[in-house]
N, C-alpha and C positions, 0 to 999 in steps of 0.2 A: 073524069077531069084531067086534063092535061098539066102536069107542072114542070115551070121550065127553072133551073137553077142557074144563074150567073155564075161564070167562072172568077176565081179569085184574080187581082191583079197582078201583074209581074213580081218578083221579089217579096211578097208577102205570104211566106211559107208558114206553117205554124211554129217552126223553129223562131222564125226571125219576130213572132208576135211578144214571145217571153225573153228575148235577147236584153242583157244586162251591159252597156258599156263598159269597159276598164280604161283604166288612166295610165299614163305610162309610169307614174310611181308605184300602183298597184302591179305593175306587170314587173318591177326592179327595172324599168328603164331610166337610163339618163341622158342619153344622146340618139341620134338617128331618127330617121321616120319609121311609123309602123302602124300598126291599128288599133282601132280599140276592141274589135273582137265582133264589132257588129256592120261591118264594111266601112267603115268611118274612119278616115285618116289621122294620123298623131304623128306632131313633130315634138320630139322628147328633148332637143334642145341639142347643144353643142359642148365639147371637151375644152380643158383649160390646159394647155402645151405645159409639159410635155405628152399628155397624154392622148389618145386618141380613140374614136367610138370603134370599140370591139377590139382595141389593141391588145387586150391582156387573153383573146381567145373568146370572149363572150359576147354574142351580138346585144348590140344598142345599150353597152355597158362602157364606159369610159374606162379606159385600162392603158397600160404602159407596158410595152413591148421588153422592154431594158431594166423593168425595176429590179434593183440589188436586194438580195434576203439576208444577206451578211457583210460583217464589217471588213474593214481593208486588211490584211496580213499585218499584225504587231499592234492592233488596235485592241487595248484592254477596259477603256472605260469611256463614258462619255456618249455621243451619238454622231452618225454620219447621216447624210441626204441617200434617201433611196434611190434617187433620180428620178423619182415619178411624184415629186411634190410633197412626199413625207418624211421620215426619219427612221433609222433603227439604230436600237440600243447595242452598244459595243460593251456594258456591263457597267460595274462599279467596283469601288475601291474598298479596300478594308482600311478601317481609321488604326493610326494615325496617318496612311498615305491619303493621297486626295488627287484627283485626274489631273493630270499637269505638272504636278506639286516639283517634278525635277526640271521642269521649262519644255517637257518634251510633250507636243499635243496628244493626247488620248492613250498615254501611258501612266500607270499608278506610280507615286514617289511619293517623299516627306521634304516639304522646302525647308530650304536652308535660312528662311527668315528668321529674325526675334532671337538670333543665338548671342547668348553672352561672350562679350572681349574682353580683355584687360592685357595691359603691355604686350600689346601685337598679338596676342594666341586668342584665337576663338574658338568656342565648343562647337564640334559640328554633330557629335552624338556623346551623349541623349541633347536633346533641345527643350530650352534654350539652354539648360546648362546640367551639370551631373553632382552638383555639391549636395553632399547631404545635411539635412539642417539638424541643429542641437537644440536651437534656442527661439524664442520667438516670443512678442509682446505688443499688442495694438491700446493707444492711448484714445484714439477715436475710428471711426470707420475710414477714416481716409487720411490715418496715421499708423501704418503696420511695420513693425520689423522684425526682419527674421535672421540669423548668424548661423554660423557651421562650420565645417571642416577647411582647413586652408586661408582662414580668415575671412570667409566669405560672409558679407552684410548685404543685405537687399530693402528695399524701403518701397513700402505701399504707398500713393497718393490718393488714391480711391478711384483711379483709373486703370493704372497700370504699377507692375515692379519694375524697380531699378535699381542696379548693381550700383554701391557705393564703396568707393575705396577705404580699406581699412589699415592699409600699410603692414601688414603682418600675413605671414602664413601660419601662425598659431592657430589650431583649434580653438573657435569662440563657443563658449557652453551656452551662455545666456545673454539677455538684453532686456532693457527697461529702460519705456521712453515716458520722462516726467511731462513733456510737452515734444511738439514735433521737433523743436530745436534745442532739448535739453535730452540726449540720449547716453545710455551707458551699455557697455557689453563688457563680458569679463571670459577669461579662457584659462587656457594652460599656463604653468610657471607663472602666476601671479599676474598674468595679462588683466589688463583696465584702461580701455579705451574709452574716451568721451568726446561726444560731440556737442558742440554749441551753435550748432546754424542749420543741425538737419543734413548736412552732408558731409565734409569733410572729418574724421576722426583723428585725435590724437593722443598719444601714450600719456597714462596717466600712475605716477609710482602708488603702488599697493602695499608696499611696506613688506613682501613676501614672495617668496618663490615658489611658495606650495601653487597647485592647481586650484584654480577658481571655478566653482561648478554653477553659482547662480547671483544672482542682483536683484535688488528690488529698492525703491526710496519711495520714501512718504513728500518727499521735495527735494529743491535744491541743494538743500543744506542738509540732508538725512540720507546719504545713501548705504546701503549694507551690501555686503559681499562676503559669501562663505565659499568654503573649500576643504580641501583634504587634511586629516589630522587635526580637526576640530577647528580650523581657521576660520574665523571671523573678524572681518574689518569693516569700521564703521568712518564716514567721512561727514564730518557737521558744518561742512564749509572751509576746513583749513587744514585738508588732508587727511588723508585714512590712517586710522589708529586702530591697534588690536583690541577684541573685547572678548574678554574670559568667559566659557561657555561652560567649563568644568566639563571638557571630554577631551579627547584625541579620537574619537572614533569620525571617520569623514562625514563630512554635511554637505547633502547634496541639495538641497532646495532652502530658498526664504521666502518669506510673504509677509505683508502686515496689512491689516484692515484701515492702521493710522500711526502715527510714530509714537505710540502708548501701545501699540498691540500688534509685534513681531513675532511671528512663527520660524523656527529652524529644523530641521529632519534630516536625518543621516543613517547611518548604519547602525545594525545590530539596534534597531526600534527607537534610536535616538529623537526626543523630541524634546524641544527647548522652546521656551516662552517668554518676551521681554515686555512688562508690564509699563516703561516708560521709566521705572528707575533700576530694577534688577532683572537679569535672566534668570529663571527657575525652570528645574526639570518636569516634566509631564509624564508621567505615567501612560504608557501605552498598551500595556498589557502583554508584551512580548517582548523580546531581544533577539529572536532566532531569524527575524526579517531584515532587510534594509528598505527606509524610506526614499523614496528616491524624486519626489516633487511635494511642492504643496500650494495651495489657493484657497482661496474662500469667498463669499460674500458681505461677508462681517463679520466682527469678533464673536459670535456665536454661531459660526455655520461655515468650519475650517475642515478642508478635506486633503487628502495626502495618499499617496498609492505606492506601495511595495510589492516586492519580489522574495523568494526566498534564496537559498544560497544554493545552487544547480550542484547537483550531483551527479555521477554515473547511475545511481542504483537507487533514486529517487525521482516521483516527478516533480517538474517545476509548477510552479504556481504564482499567481498574483494575488493582491488585497488592495482594498478600499477602504481606507478608514474615515470616518467623520468626528469632528469634536463639536460637541454643543452643550449646554450650561450643564447638563446631566452627565458629562464625561467624555472619553473616547471609545467607539463602537467600530465594531467592522460592521462595514456596509455591502461588501462583495467579495467573495472569494472567486477568481477564476482559474482558469486551468492554463492562462497565457502570461508572462511575466509582465507587468504594467509599471512604467515609467514616468510616464506624462498625465497631467488633469489640469482641466481646466472647469473654471465653475463661472457660467455668465448669468445663472440666478439659482436661489435654491431648490429650483425645478427644472435647472438644465446644468448638468454636470457631464463631461465626456472625460475618458480616459485614453490613452495612447500605449501599446503594448508593444512586444517583442513582433507579434501578428495580428491581434487583434486591437480593437476598441469597443468603449462600453458608453451607454447613453443612458443617464438618469433623468426620469421626467418628474421626479417628486415622489413618486410612488414606489416604482420597480427598475431593473435594469436591465436593459435588452441591447444587443449588438449595434455597433453604429453604422453597419454596412460600408466602412470605408478604411482603407489602407491604413491604421493609424500607430505606423511604427514611429513617428517622430512628435516633436512637440504639437501642441494645439494652442492656441490664443485666438481671441475675437474682441469685438469691442461691444457685444449683446447674444443675446440667443437667436437671433437671426442673421448674425455676422460671425460666424464660427469659422477660422482656418485649421486645417491640419497640414503639417508639414512633417516629410518622411526621407527614406533611403533616394540617392540619386536625382535631386532636384524636384522630389514629388510635391506636389501642391494641391490639395482641395479644399473647397470651400461649402460651409453650409448655410443655406439661405431661409432656416428653418423650416422647410420641409425636405428638401432633397439636397445629396452632397453632387457636386461639378467638379470634372478636371480641370485645373488650369494648366499644370505642365507637370512632366513634361511631356513630349508627342510619345516618347516609347523611352522604356530604360534598355541597359545594355549590359550583359555580364563583363567577364574580364577578356578583353581584347588582346589576342595572340600575338597578329603578324599583321602587317601592312605591306603592298605592292602595288606597282601601276605600271602602265606604259605611256602617262601623261597628265597634264592637270586634269584633263576630263575623264580619265580612265583610272580610277582607283580603287581599290579592292581591301576589305578588311576584314580578319575572320576572328571569331570569337567562341565562347565557350557555349553548350546546348547546342551546335548545330547553326551558329548566326555567321552568317554571309552577306556584307554590305556593299554595294557600289555606289560610287561616286562618279557622276556625270557631267560634274562642274556647276550644277544647278541644283543638287539635291541628293538624296538617297532613297535607294531602293534595297529591299532586303530580297535578295534570289534563295528560294527554299532548295533546301536538298532533297527532297522528297521524303522518304521513309527514313531518313536519320537523323532527323531533329535532335536526337539525344545526344550525339557525338559532339565531342570538344573538337572543334576546328582549330588546328595548331600551327597549320604553316599555309602560306599561298605564294604563288609565283606565277606570273602575267608575261607571256612571251609578245601575246598582242592580245585586240581587244576580245577576239574569237580563238584564244587559245591561252585559256586560265588554269591552272591546277590548283587544288584546294589538298591538304592531308588531313585526317583525324588521328588524335590521341588514343582513340579508342577502336581496336579492332584493327588498324592501321590501313586505312580505307583510302586510296586514292580519286578523287573526281575531276572529271573537266568539264570547264563549261565550254560550249561549243559557239557562244554569241546567242544561245536562246536557252539553252537549261544546261543543267549539270548533268554527267554521264559518268557512271562508278568505270574506272579502267581497270581496278585493281580488287579483285575478290577479296571479301573481308578475311582477314588471317593476321594472328599476331606474330611479331612484335608491333606494337603503338609504334606510329610514325610523329615526330615533332617539329620536322623541320623541310622545306622543299627549295629548290634555286637549280635555276638553268642559264645556259648559254645562248639557246634557242628553242622552237620549239620541238626540235629532234634532238635536244641533247638537254635532258632533266635530271637532276638526283634528288630523291628523298632519303632520308635517314632517321634513326629514332631509337629504339630500346634494343639492348643488347646485342650493340655494333649493327644493325640493322642497316642495310645499304640497297638502294635498289633503283635501277636506273631506266629510262625511256629512250627509244629511239623515234620516239612520234607513233610508234605502232605497238610497239611491246614493251612492258615492265618485265625487267629481268634483274634478279636477287645476284649480288654480287658480292662475296666474302669479303670483309675486312680483316679478320683475324682478332676484332675486339669485341668483349662480353659488356663494356659499359653502355650506359647510353649516350647516345650523340645526340648533341641539342642544335648543332648548327651545321651548315653547309653552304660552302661558297663553288660558283661555278664559271670557269674562264672559257672552257672549251673543251674538246674530247679529249685532251692531253692533259687537264689538269683540273681537279677539284679537291678541295679542303673539307674536310669535317673536322668539327672540334666537339669535347664530351665532358665526361664527368673525369676526375683524376687527371687534370691536366691532360687529357688525350687529344692528339692532334694527329689526323690521319692525309695520306696524300694521295690520290689517282693521277697516275700517269698515262693510262690509256689503255694500260693493260691489267693491273693490279694495284691494290690498296697496299698502301705500307705505312709503318708506324715512323713519327718525327719525334725529335727530342723536344718538347717545348719548354723546359728548364721549370716546370711548375707542378703541382698537385690538386690544384684548385680546379672547382668545376668550371668549367667553360662552355659559354652559353651562346655565343656568337662569334661569326668570321666574318670577315669581307675583304677584298683587294682590289687594288687598280691596276694588276697586272701579276706576273709570276713572280718578279721581284720585289712586290710590295702587299704585305698581306696582312692584316690585323687580327687579332683575337682579344676577345674580351669577356668577362668572367666575375666569380665571386671577389667581395672584399675590393673592388675598384680594380681589379687586375686588367692590364694593358701589354699585350705581347704584339711585336711588328717582326715580320718575316722579311730577309734581305735577298733572298734567293740560295742564301748558305746558311743562316740560323736564325733561332726565334730569340730574341733579346725583351725584357721587359720594359716596359715603359711608364715611367709616373703619370699617374691619371688626377691627382690631386683630391681624389674621393677615396671612401672606404665604403661607399656604397655599392652593391653588386651592379654589375654593368650586365644588361639582358639582349641588347639590341646594337648592331652595328649597321652602317650604309654610308656609301660616300658617292661623289662625283668625279672625284680625280685624287691624285695623289695629295692634294693640297687644301683636300675639301671633304672631311670625313667626321660622321657625326655617331656619337655613344649615347646609347639611353640608357637609365636604371631605376633601381630603387628609390625611393625617397622623391620624387620628381625628378630625377638626376640628367640632364643634357650635357653633354661637353661637344665641344668642335674643334679638331686638328685641322691648322692653319697651314700645316706644311712644316711646321717648327715646332709648336707646342700644341699641349691641349688645354683649351678654357673652360670655365664652365659659364652656361648661359641660364636665364631666368626660365621658368616654364608657368610659373604661377599655381604650382600643385605641389604636394608632396607624396601623390600617388606612386604606386609603381607603374612604370613606364616599361613596355616591353619591345617595342618596334618602333622604327624611323623610316621615313621616305622620301626623298627630297627629289621631287620632278623637275625642279631648276634650282637654281644659285639662290633665288630670292623666295621659296617656296618650300615650306617643311609641314610634314604630317608626323606627329606621336599618337601611339596607340598605347593602351595599359590597363588598368581597372575601371573598367565602367567608363572609359573616357577614349576620345577621340577628339585631339587636339589640332589646331590647323592654325598657322603661321602663314595667311596669304600673301 
């Protein structure tokens, strides 16, 4: 039998029987024409501009042939478009710097907003201010007060802190708010200030010139203030009168639970209690320690903190004592001196000390995990504020601490210089170099030399800035991008630098050291002096003046250094001149000398404070700064004192214009814009 097998139809082979069509998506395609793998066409779509199909080199895939993979030169933060519809991350900033903080896009910096200003002077660093706090009190969550050095007072209204004028530069040690419009503060020299409006403060006679350290009031007609040598003053509505508490020990704290229960603590274990009729002594069980502050939650729950008498051969320690109906007992012994205490409730007590703070939860003590080197106050367990050095403010909400200010602290600022209002340089201890661009601050790192104290700065141009260090005598140059070391580390230390141009720069320092740069090489030039040189001023290649210890004044004539007769033996700290026949030197004891091209002559300064900095714009516009917040201005005829709003040591001054002035000193950069 003959079999006949019909052939398969064309295109129907064995492989096609099992073919599974594929989609554009399954093949990773998103554009152009393709097939499903089984002989059928596919339309995978189109690309959105600026992408094109296959533009990045992969067929049937949208891509961009010009995609950027790196940010623009100089970009440090934020994002940039990749030119293909996406973005590129340029990095992030480290707090307190923020992206664009100095007004320059995609660069990190510290914004200048929220700075404290008074009498024309503004804090520029730290921000918003650098005043250290010494006392604080809250009458309510929306009524808090903090006081401190240089007569500083600020008020919390529940939303923000606002400075309140005190009318004094006297350090204020404590504050107590009876109501938002009845506030008392006390301080050095018997100072008492009172506000009846919650705004302006007026002085009140305390009847003593001794330092007052603490104030407390049970009401408008019952105000207590305590201080040095057992001083206790009480105002019952008709003025302060003395109260005898039978001690000459210094009293550091006063607090009461009511008008008939007032506690006072002080040196050598002094503890006193007023019961509404008389003051009696309470045995604390020790006379070897000093009590610093007292607080409580009621007459049967009173807390005080103490420190020992520090010595060179013993360990410092602090203690917390608690007074209950059963007596006075030690609650905590700490390895850190304790100076401040706040009791929100019997189960929430916080202390502040030299470096650390502690937290009592009703059962045990633990570390507060906050920088508690200043007063602590609040309105309740979930509203506690800690104040510290350099304007530090932190808040406890019942769970965690948050920083409120400052953005960042600063050590002793040593010098300032610049090329204009938008190019200002400040140098400070521990390798700190700050740059101001007119909109905010930027800290410029010195790479591996962060431990060096930066002592001097000279800016010839925005891309030619030199700094010196007082440790190992380093010299580094900023080239517009970073600092590069130009002189290998070697002794002696360097303390000042100045120049006439980028090719004529001098640095001076310890043991009569003087080195010169011609823009390429640093060369040591012998001075013949063995004392420390503290300042240098350069007019040009044939004239430089250096000053130092023991009244030393040296002159460079283009060939060699020679000694000049100054007529004084005091330490000279700074020098500046308007020309070869008009040079000023300043130093210890308010010393001012003027050189007329022939001889140095003493000029009255009107102050006994040491003068540390000199700078001028002309022969009739010269500035000098010094200790105790001293600022002097020479108008071409006489030197006159001007206010600065601080008593801190001021070390440097720089004036970019006749209407603008900068001052630097201990943890402070001040600006009169």
